C-alpha positions as CSV (number, residue, x, y, z in Angstrom):
1,X,-2.3,15.0,18.4
2,X,-5.2,17.7,18.3
3,X,-8.8,16.9,17.7
4,X,-8.7,18.0,14.0
5,X,-5.8,15.5,13.4
6,X,-7.8,12.8,15.2
7,X,-10.7,13.3,12.7
8,X,-8.5,13.4,9.6
9,X,-6.6,10.2,10.8
10,X,-9.9,8.5,11.5
11,X,-11.1,9.2,7.9
12,X,-7.8,7.8,6.5
13,X,-8.1,4.8,8.6
14,X,-11.7,4.0,7.6
15,X,-10.7,4.6,3.9
16,X,-8.5,1.5,4.2
17,X,-11.7,-0.5,4.8
18,X,-13.2,0.5,1.5
19,X,-14.2,-2.5,-0.7
20,X,-12.9,-2.9,-4.2
21,X,-15.1,-1.6,-7.1
22,X,-16.3,1.7,-5.6
23,X,-17.0,4.2,-8.5
24,X,-17.7,7.9,-7.9
25,X,-19.4,9.6,-10.8
26,X,-19.4,13.4,-10.4
27,X,-18.0,16.6,-12.1
28,X,-14.3,17.6,-11.7
29,X,-15.1,20.1,-8.8
30,X,-16.6,17.5,-6.6
31,X,-14.1,14.7,-7.5
32,X,-11.4,17.2,-6.2
33,X,-13.0,16.9,-2.7
34,X,-12.1,13.3,-2.4
35,X,-8.3,13.5,-3.1
36,X,-7.6,11.7,0.2
37,X,-9.3,8.5,-1.1
38,X,-8.6,8.7,-4.9
39,X,-6.4,5.7,-4.6
40,X,-9.3,3.6,-3.1
41,X,-12.1,4.5,-5.6
42,X,-12.5,4.9,-9.3
43,X,-13.2,8.5,-10.2
44,X,-15.5,9.0,-13.3
45,X,-15.6,12.6,-14.4
46,X,-19.1,13.2,-15.7
47,X,-21.3,16.3,-15.8
48,X,-24.9,16.2,-14.7
49,X,-26.1,16.6,-18.3
50,X,-23.9,13.8,-19.6
51,X,-24.9,10.1,-20.0
52,X,-23.6,7.5,-17.6
53,X,-20.2,6.1,-18.6
54,X,-21.8,2.7,-18.9
55,X,-18.8,1.0,-20.2
56,X,-16.6,2.1,-17.3
57,X,-19.2,1.1,-14.7
58,X,-19.4,-2.6,-15.8
59,X,-17.3,-3.7,-12.9
60,X,-18.8,-1.4,-10.2
61,X,-19.8,-3.0,-6.8
62,X,-21.0,0.4,-5.3
63,X,-21.7,3.7,-7.2
64,X,-21.6,7.1,-5.7
65,X,-23.3,9.6,-8.1
66,X,-23.8,13.3,-8.1
67,X,-27.6,14.0,-8.3
68,X,-29.6,17.1,-9.1
69,X,-33.3,16.5,-8.5
70,X,-34.2,19.4,-10.7
71,X,-32.5,17.7,-13.7
72,X,-34.4,15.0,-15.5
73,X,-31.3,13.5,-17.0
74,X,-29.7,13.3,-13.6
75,X,-32.7,11.4,-12.2
76,X,-32.9,9.2,-15.2
77,X,-29.2,8.3,-14.7
78,X,-30.2,7.0,-11.2
79,X,-33.0,4.9,-12.8
80,X,-30.6,3.5,-15.3
81,X,-28.2,2.5,-12.6
82,X,-30.9,0.7,-10.6
83,X,-32.2,-1.1,-13.6
84,X,-28.9,-2.0,-15.4
85,X,-27.2,-3.1,-12.1
86,X,-30.0,-3.8,-9.6
87,X,-27.7,-5.4,-7.0
88,X,-25.2,-2.5,-7.0
89,X,-25.9,-0.1,-4.1
90,X,-26.2,3.5,-5.2
91,X,-25.2,6.4,-3.0
92,X,-26.6,9.8,-4.1
93,X,-24.6,13.0,-3.6
94,X,-26.9,16.0,-3.2
95,X,-26.1,19.8,-2.9
96,X,-29.3,20.4,-0.9
97,X,-30.6,17.5,1.2
98,X,-34.3,17.8,2.2
99,X,-36.9,15.3,3.2
100,X,-39.0,15.4,0.0
101,X,-35.9,14.8,-2.2
102,X,-34.6,12.1,0.1
103,X,-37.9,10.3,-0.1
104,X,-38.0,10.6,-3.9
105,X,-34.5,9.0,-4.2
106,X,-35.2,6.3,-1.7
107,X,-38.2,5.3,-3.7
108,X,-36.0,5.1,-6.8
109,X,-33.9,2.6,-5.0
110,X,-31.0,4.7,-3.7
111,X,-29.2,3.1,-0.8
112,X,-27.9,6.2,1.0
113,X,-27.5,10.0,0.6
114,X,-24.5,12.1,1.3
115,X,-24.1,15.9,1.1
116,X,-22.2,17.8,-1.6
117,X,-19.5,19.0,-1.6
118,X,-18.3,15.5,-0.4
119,X,-17.1,15.2,3.1
120,X,-14.5,12.3,3.0
121,X,-15.5,11.0,6.5
122,X,-19.3,11.0,5.7
123,X,-18.6,9.4,2.2
124,X,-16.4,6.7,3.6
125,X,-19.0,5.8,6.2
126,X,-21.8,5.6,3.6
127,X,-19.6,3.4,1.4
128,X,-18.6,1.0,4.3
129,X,-22.3,0.8,5.3
130,X,-23.4,0.1,1.7
131,X,-20.8,-2.7,1.4
132,X,-22.6,-4.5,4.2
133,X,-25.8,-4.5,2.1
134,X,-23.9,-6.3,-0.7
135,X,-23.0,-9.2,1.6
136,X,-26.7,-9.4,2.7
137,X,-28.2,-9.1,-0.8
138,X,-29.9,-12.3,-2.1
139,X,-28.5,-13.7,-5.2
140,X,-31.1,-14.0,-8.0
141,X,-30.3,-17.3,-9.8
142,X,-32.6,-16.7,-12.8
143,X,-30.6,-16.1,-15.9
144,X,-32.0,-13.2,-18.0
145,X,-32.6,-13.9,-21.6
146,X,-30.7,-11.9,-24.3
147,X,-32.2,-8.5,-24.9
148,X,-32.0,-6.9,-28.4
149,X,-33.2,-3.4,-29.4
150,X,-34.2,-2.8,-33.1
151,X,-33.9,0.8,-34.4
152,X,-35.0,2.0,-37.8
153,X,-32.8,4.6,-39.7
154,X,-36.1,6.0,-41.2
155,X,-39.7,5.0,-41.3
156,X,-40.4,2.3,-44.0
157,X,-36.9,0.7,-43.6
158,X,-38.5,-2.7,-42.8
159,X,-37.2,-2.8,-39.2
160,X,-40.4,-4.4,-37.9
161,X,-40.3,-7.1,-40.6
162,X,-36.7,-7.9,-39.6
163,X,-37.6,-7.9,-35.9
164,X,-40.5,-10.4,-36.3
165,X,-38.7,-12.8,-38.6
166,X,-35.5,-12.6,-36.5
167,X,-37.4,-13.4,-33.3
168,X,-38.9,-16.6,-34.7
169,X,-35.6,-17.7,-36.3
170,X,-33.6,-17.2,-33.3
171,X,-36.1,-18.9,-31.1
172,X,-35.9,-21.9,-33.4
173,X,-32.1,-21.8,-33.2
174,X,-32.2,-21.9,-29.4
175,X,-33.8,-25.2,-29.5
176,X,-37.1,-27.0,-29.2
177,X,-39.5,-25.3,-26.8
178,X,-37.7,-22.0,-26.8
179,X,-39.8,-18.9,-27.2
180,X,-39.1,-15.2,-28.1
181,X,-41.1,-12.1,-27.0
182,X,-41.4,-9.0,-29.1
183,X,-42.3,-5.7,-27.3
184,X,-43.6,-3.1,-29.7
185,X,-42.5,0.2,-28.4
186,X,-43.6,2.3,-31.4
187,X,-46.4,4.0,-29.4
188,X,-47.9,5.9,-32.3
189,X,-47.5,3.7,-35.4
190,X,-46.5,0.2,-34.0
191,X,-48.2,-2.6,-35.9
192,X,-45.9,-5.6,-35.2
193,X,-48.8,-7.6,-33.8
194,X,-50.7,-7.7,-37.2
195,X,-47.5,-8.7,-38.9
196,X,-47.4,-12.1,-37.1
197,X,-51.2,-12.7,-36.8
198,X,-51.6,-11.8,-33.2
199,X,-54.9,-10.4,-32.0
200,X,-54.2,-8.7,-28.7
201,X,-56.9,-7.8,-26.2
202,X,-54.4,-6.2,-23.8
203,X,-51.4,-4.1,-24.8
204,X,-48.3,-2.4,-23.5
205,X,-50.4,0.3,-22.1
206,X,-52.0,-2.2,-19.6
207,X,-48.6,-2.9,-18.2
208,X,-47.5,0.7,-18.1
209,X,-50.6,1.6,-16.2
210,X,-50.6,-1.4,-13.8
211,X,-50.3,0.7,-10.6
212,X,-47.8,-1.5,-8.8
213,X,-49.4,-4.7,-10.0
214,X,-46.7,-5.5,-12.5
215,X,-45.6,-9.1,-12.1
216,X,-44.9,-12.3,-14.1
217,X,-48.7,-13.2,-14.2
218,X,-49.7,-9.8,-15.7
219,X,-46.9,-9.9,-18.3
220,X,-48.0,-13.4,-19.3
221,X,-51.6,-12.2,-19.6
222,X,-50.7,-9.3,-21.8
223,X,-48.3,-11.2,-24.1
224,X,-50.3,-12.5,-27.1
225,X,-49.6,-15.7,-29.0
226,X,-49.0,-15.3,-32.7
227,X,-49.2,-17.4,-35.8
228,X,-45.5,-17.8,-35.5
229,X,-45.5,-20.8,-33.2
230,X,-42.5,-19.7,-31.0
231,X,-43.1,-15.9,-30.8
232,X,-45.4,-13.9,-28.4
233,X,-45.9,-10.2,-28.5
234,X,-46.6,-7.3,-26.2
235,X,-48.4,-5.1,-28.7
236,X,-48.3,-1.3,-29.0
237,X,-51.2,0.5,-27.4
238,X,-54.5,0.5,-29.4
239,X,-54.8,4.2,-29.0
240,X,-52.0,6.7,-30.0
241,X,-50.0,7.7,-26.9
242,X,-47.6,10.7,-26.5
243,X,-44.1,9.7,-27.4
244,X,-42.9,10.6,-24.0
245,X,-45.6,8.7,-22.1
246,X,-43.3,5.9,-21.0
247,X,-41.6,5.9,-17.7
248,X,-38.3,4.1,-18.2
249,X,-38.2,2.5,-14.8
250,X,-41.6,0.8,-15.4
251,X,-40.5,-0.2,-19.0
252,X,-37.4,-1.9,-17.7
253,X,-39.5,-3.8,-15.2
254,X,-41.6,-5.1,-18.1
255,X,-38.4,-6.0,-20.0
256,X,-36.9,-7.7,-17.0
257,X,-40.0,-9.8,-16.4
258,X,-40.1,-10.8,-20.1
259,X,-36.4,-11.8,-20.0
260,X,-37.2,-14.1,-17.0
261,X,-40.0,-15.9,-18.9
262,X,-38.7,-16.1,-22.5
263,X,-35.4,-17.1,-24.2
264,X,-35.1,-14.0,-26.2
265,X,-36.6,-10.5,-25.9
266,X,-36.6,-8.0,-28.9
267,X,-38.0,-4.5,-28.6
268,X,-39.1,-2.6,-31.7
269,X,-38.3,1.1,-31.1
270,X,-39.8,4.2,-32.8
271,X,-37.8,6.1,-35.3
272,X,-37.4,9.1,-33.0
273,X,-35.1,9.2,-30.0
274,X,-36.7,10.0,-26.6
275,X,-35.0,9.9,-23.2
276,X,-36.6,6.4,-22.5
277,X,-35.8,5.0,-25.9
278,X,-32.1,6.1,-25.7
279,X,-31.9,4.6,-22.2
280,X,-33.4,1.4,-23.6
281,X,-30.7,1.2,-26.2
282,X,-28.1,1.5,-23.5
283,X,-29.8,-1.3,-21.6
284,X,-29.9,-3.7,-24.4
285,X,-27.2,-6.4,-25.1
286,X,-27.1,-5.6,-28.7
287,X,-28.8,-2.9,-30.9
288,X,-29.7,-3.5,-34.6
289,X,-29.9,-0.4,-36.7
290,X,-31.9,-1.3,-39.8
291,X,-31.6,0.9,-42.9
292,X,-31.6,0.7,-46.7
293,X,-29.2,1.5,-49.4
294,X,-30.6,4.9,-50.2
295,X,-29.0,8.3,-49.4
296,X,-31.7,9.5,-46.9
297,X,-31.5,6.3,-45.0
298,X,-27.7,6.2,-44.9
299,X,-27.5,9.9,-44.0
300,X,-29.9,9.5,-41.0
301,X,-28.2,6.2,-39.9
302,X,-24.8,8.1,-39.8
303,X,-26.4,10.7,-37.6
304,X,-27.8,8.1,-35.4
305,X,-24.6,6.2,-35.0
306,X,-22.6,9.4,-34.3
307,X,-25.2,10.4,-31.7
308,X,-25.2,7.1,-29.9
309,X,-21.4,6.9,-29.8
310,X,-21.2,10.5,-28.6
311,X,-23.5,9.6,-25.7
312,X,-21.1,6.9,-24.7
313,X,-22.6,3.7,-26.3
314,X,-19.9,1.3,-27.4
315,X,-19.7,1.0,-31.2
316,X,-19.3,-2.8,-31.0
317,X,-22.8,-3.1,-29.4
318,X,-24.5,-1.5,-32.5
319,X,-25.0,-3.7,-35.5
320,X,-26.0,-2.3,-38.8
321,X,-28.3,-4.3,-41.1
322,X,-29.2,-3.2,-44.6
323,X,-32.5,-4.3,-45.8
324,X,-34.2,-4.6,-49.3
325,X,-30.8,-5.2,-51.1
326,X,-31.3,-5.8,-54.8
327,X,-29.0,-8.3,-56.3
328,X,-28.1,-6.4,-59.4
329,X,-24.8,-6.6,-61.3
330,X,-24.5,-2.8,-61.4
331,X,-25.6,-0.8,-58.4
332,X,-25.3,2.9,-57.6
333,X,-24.4,2.2,-53.9
334,X,-23.0,-1.1,-52.6
335,X,-22.8,-2.4,-49.0
336,X,-19.1,-1.6,-48.9
337,X,-19.8,2.0,-50.0
338,X,-22.3,2.1,-47.1
339,X,-19.8,0.9,-44.6
340,X,-17.3,3.5,-45.8
341,X,-20.0,6.3,-45.6
342,X,-21.1,5.2,-42.1
343,X,-17.5,4.5,-40.9
344,X,-19.1,1.3,-39.3
345,X,-19.2,-2.2,-40.5
346,X,-22.3,-3.8,-41.9
347,X,-23.3,-6.9,-40.0
348,X,-25.7,-8.3,-42.6
349,X,-27.7,-7.5,-45.7
350,X,-31.2,-8.8,-46.4
351,X,-32.4,-9.4,-49.9
352,X,-35.3,-7.6,-51.6
353,X,-38.2,-10.0,-52.2
354,X,-40.7,-7.9,-54.2
355,X,-44.2,-8.2,-52.9
356,X,-43.6,-11.3,-50.8
357,X,-43.1,-9.4,-47.4
358,X,-46.3,-7.3,-48.1
359,X,-48.2,-10.4,-48.9
360,X,-47.2,-12.1,-45.8
361,X,-48.0,-9.1,-43.7
362,X,-51.5,-8.8,-45.2
363,X,-52.1,-12.4,-44.2
364,X,-50.5,-12.0,-40.7
365,X,-47.9,-14.6,-41.2
366,X,-44.2,-14.9,-41.6
367,X,-42.7,-15.2,-45.1
368,X,-41.6,-18.8,-44.4
369,X,-45.3,-19.8,-44.1
370,X,-45.9,-18.7,-47.7
371,X,-42.6,-19.6,-49.3
372,X,-40.2,-21.9,-47.4
373,X,-37.2,-21.1,-49.5
374,X,-36.5,-17.6,-50.3
375,X,-33.5,-15.2,-50.5
376,X,-35.0,-13.2,-47.6
377,X,-35.2,-16.1,-45.2
378,X,-31.7,-17.3,-46.1
379,X,-30.4,-13.8,-45.2
380,X,-32.5,-13.8,-42.0
381,X,-30.9,-17.2,-41.0
382,X,-27.5,-15.7,-41.5
383,X,-28.3,-12.6,-39.5
384,X,-29.6,-14.7,-36.7
385,X,-26.4,-16.7,-36.6
386,X,-24.2,-13.6,-36.6
387,X,-26.4,-11.9,-33.9
388,X,-26.2,-15.0,-31.7
389,X,-22.5,-15.0,-32.0
390,X,-22.4,-11.4,-30.9
391,X,-24.6,-12.1,-28.0
392,X,-22.5,-15.1,-26.9
393,X,-19.5,-12.7,-26.9
394,X,-21.4,-10.7,-24.3
């Protein structure tokens, strides 16, 4: 047997050592380079400008991913992997390996780096080495709280009102002593803190600018108590910030720390999609899309749904809630009409309550503090029950 045959046979022999659950995310050209080990890995064809196939990666134990450091989307996919699956080793495949890029990726939490096009022997060695880190990795026994993202179809749909009331109602349902945390991510017009009577001295901006000091204690000091006895809030910045000012990696650290301290975390997102807000939706356990029974709201909700699904988000993780529903005998548009138009089921509807929500907001309290029994609160109770069922299924 010649030397070349020795090398080939060595690669095949080491391939038999590969652990289960190795996923390789790359374009078709690079996947063709690993034909020898295709039976031992899960190949996920995915171009650099596409979103991660999050649903497919749910069972991954090691992820090998093609990376282009010049592509913002490519680097953000690495960040998403590290945040969504923090104990899964990530191996980056690079066409040009240099010291600066290597350092950048190692800072982002990448375990190892291999050259593109893939060399089977180098790739197998990297995977086997990474599998050793899995055995040595400490198991975090802190269970993270449910994480819900709230989207608005258009401004003025009442998404923040839904989010604040839902947080209090679900915290109540989780039992005595349970607390929820709302994170207001509407950087330019977020006002959730005033809706629930919080008067924050520190805001989300203080966490995003923490310069490596981000920890449980800092999150606790920024989260403000509210007049809702079981809800704290991390308020939107006092000053308007550029919509792209958030680093997704830092944001997910904030969310993770909040999920360790609270029984529920709800983030209130801006109306416009950004790279970080889209990634936040993918990271959430469930997403509520709040709209109204108006043509503009439904039209934009349809566009949002189609966009999210086209990016790879599972439809079953998106729950549509219709707000300000008037209980009239004759209506121009019904909830069933909306479901048909959206081609998506409606999880819940919330009744119109005239000036009651505005009165509560002006006083900085929840509607239940003004009027214990109302159609609005009855619908919020039902929405909370249904959402908790969805989270339980997760």
